[in-house]
N, C-alpha and C positions, 0 to 999 in steps of 0.2 A: 861925848865920847862915843865912838862908833863901835858897834859890836862886830866881831869877826865871825864870819860864817864859813863853815867847812863845806867844800864842794863835794856833793855826793858822788861816789864812784859808781859808774854804770857797771852792771854785771858783765863778766866776760862771756864770750861765746861758749866757753867750756862750762861755765856755771849754768848758762841757759840750757845747754844740751843735757847736762846732768839732771836738771830740774824736769825737763820734758821727759827724759827716760824714766825717771822715778814715777812720774805721773802715769805714764803708760804701764809700767810694771804694776803699780797699785791698781790700775783699772783691770789688768789681766787677772790679778789675784782675787779681786772682789768678784769679777765675772765668773772665775772658776769656782769660788766658794758658793756663789748663787746656784750654779749648775749642780754642784755636789749635793746641796740641800734640797734640790728639786725632787719632789716625791716620785718614787718608782712604783709603777702599778703592778701588783702581783696578780697573775691570772693563771687559769688552768690551760688556756691556749690563746694564741694571739688573735684578737678579734678581727673580723673581716674588714671592719671600718676603722682599723688602727690608724691613729694619728702619727704623722711622720715626726712630730716633735715630742712624742711620748716614749719613755723608756719602760719596757715591760720586763717582767721577771717571771719565769716558770721554774718552780722548784723541782728538783729531781726526786724520784720516789725512794722510799725506804721500805725494805721487805724484812720485817722483824722475824718472819718464819725462817729466814735463811741465815740466821746468826751462826749456826753451827757450820753450814756450808761455806760461809765467808771465812771463818777461822781455818777451815780445811784448805781453802784456796790459798790463803796467806801462807800456810805452812808448806804447801806444795811449791809455791813460787819461791819462797826463801830457800827451799831445797834444790832449786835449779830446774824446776819443771815448767813447761809451757802451760799457761793457764788462760782461761776465758772468764772474764769478770763481768757480771751483769750490773746494771745501774743500781738496783736495790742492794746487791751485795757490797758494792763499792761504798755506798753510803753507810752501811752497817760497819764497815772497816774504819771509815773516818770517825764515826761516833765512838767506836771502841778506842781509837787512838787518842781522841780528845779526853775520854774518861781516864785513860791510863797515864796521861801526862803527869809528870812529877809535880807535887804540890809546891806552892811558893814557900820560900824560906821565911821563918818567923821575922817579923819586922823588928828592927833595932829600936832601942829606946829613943823616943822623940820623933820617930818616923811616922808618916801617916798610916792609917789602918790598911791592911793588905787588900781589902775589898775596894779601895779607892784607886781607880785606874783611869788614865787619860783615855785609853782604848781597851775595850773588852771585845775580843773576837770570838765568834761562835764557831761551832764545828763546821768543817768544810762540807759542802754539798756538791754532788755531781749529777749532771743530766746528760745523757747520750742521745743525740738526735741528728738525723740527716748527715751522718758521717763525721760529725764533730762532737766534741765534748765540752760541756759548760761546767766551770768551777765557780762556786759562789759561796758567800757567807754574809752574815749580818754583823756589822761593826757598831757597837755602842760607844759613843764618845762623851767625854765630860771635860770641857775646856772653859775655864774662867766662870764656873757656875752654870754654864749652858750645857745641857745634855740632849742627846738625840740618837737616832739610829739611822744608819746608812747601809743600803744593800750594795755589795761589791760583787761584780760578776764579769767573767771573761769566757769567751767562746773561741775555740781553736783546735789545733791538732798537735801531735807530738812529732818533733823533727830531731834528727841526730845532729848534735853540736859537739864536734870533737869525738870523744869516746862514749858519750852518753846521750840518751834521748831527753829532750827538754820540751816543756809545753810552750808553744808559740801561739799567742792569741791573735785572732783576726779582729776581734772587737773586745774592748775592755772598758767597763764603766765603773766609776766610783760614784754612787748615786746616779745623777743624770749627767755627769761630766765624762766625756769620752777621752781616754788617754792612750789609745792604741797607736796614735801617730807621734807620740812623744817618747822615743826609746828609753832615754835615761830615767825620766819620771815614771814611765810604765814599769821598768824593771824594779825600781825602788818600791813602788806601790804594790806590785805583785808580791814581793818578798815580805813586806811589812803588813799588808792588809789581807792578802789571800792565802799565802803559803807560809804563814808565820809559825805554824805548828811544826815542831821537829819531826822529821821522818823517822819512824821506828827503825832501830838498828838492823833488824833482819831484812827489812825491805831495802834500806839504803845499801846494804852489802850485796844484795842480789841484782839491783837495778842496772849497774854498769855492764852486766853480762848479757843484757837483752840484745837480740839481733833485729827485732822489729816490734813496733807498736802500731796496731791497726784498729780501726773502729768500724764495726758493722752493725747496722740497726741499733739495738740497745745494749750491745756487748763490746767490751774492749778486750782485744787479744794481745797477750804478752808472750812473745815467742822467744824461747831460749835456744841456744845452740843444740 
């Protein structure tokens, strides 16, 4: 008795193409993940012998002696006045906004503890240098039992988009991965990783009234009509 053998069907060109595309996509994802986890070197200033393949981070200063001045500047801006904000004051305002954020709602029965987060984003930090402003923060992640910390930083300027001024980055790094040339991913990552903290209501109400946002030395000038 002879056994019947089924003839194996060769994969179609569509299946071959889809397999190749998935392989490329997987390679891109793994490559991006490797860059994100690449260590960022925190320094006080960029070294003269800086390596072109190294991503550096310089943290903006905090001036704790200007907490009262920072609060007064915020009140003046919310009241419609033109203000000049120094780097140290700006970081004090960010720290205050982080502290004043509403606490999380109590966890429901059976839900994981409130302190268990996939992403824990620190207070925003600003550095003003060379006519540009840098925004940065530290993101602590916990995924599938793996935890770590990534520095997110973007350097750019404010440009008017429609009726409001928006921050437009010239460079944007999540860890060691550059995202400035990927508009869709860049916008999503900026919102989720860098500017996730809600803007205080008084600042949000005053911001659309601005007629110009300029940066000089270590000061940001917010001009009202």
